[in-house]
C-alpha positions in Angstrom: 13.7 -22.6 -12.8 16.4 -21.1 -10.6 15.3 -17.6 -11.5 11.8 -18.3 -10.4 12.9 -19.6 -7.0 15.1 -16.6 -6.5 12.2 -14.2 -7.5 9.7 -16.0 -5.2 12.2 -15.9 -2.3 12.7 -12.2 -2.9 8.9 -11.6 -3.0 8.5 -13.5 0.2 11.2 -11.3 1.9 9.5 -8.1 0.7 6.1 -9.2 1.9 7.6 -10.3 5.3 9.2 -6.8 5.5 6.0 -4.9 4.5 3.4 -6.9 6.5 4.7 -5.9 10.0 4.9 -2.3 8.9 1.2 -2.2 7.8 0.3 -4.1 11.0 2.1 -1.5 13.1 0.4 1.4 11.3 -3.0 -0.3 11.9 -2.1 -0.7 15.6 -1.0 3.0 15.7 -4.2 4.1 14.2 -6.7 1.8 15.9 -5.3 2.0 19.5 -5.7 5.8 19.9 -9.2 5.6 18.4 -10.2 2.9 20.9 -8.7 4.8 23.8 -10.6 8.0 22.9 -13.8 6.0 22.5 -13.3 4.3 25.9 -12.5 7.7 27.5 -15.7 9.3 26.1 -17.8 6.3 27.2 -16.3 6.5 30.8 -17.2 10.2 30.9 -20.7 9.6 29.7 -21.2 7.0 32.4 -19.9 9.3 35.1 -22.3 12.1 33.9 -25.3 9.7 33.9 -24.6 8.6 37.5 
């Protein structure tokens, strides 16, 4: 029983360490993509006017 609790705690710690990293990577990938899309959209708007 003790071994299982130790393993589950260890797994929770690993997940807690990995999740923020994946979220950071998603943010690093998504933010530049959104910025380039917004910039392109602004340029298109200026051209049309």
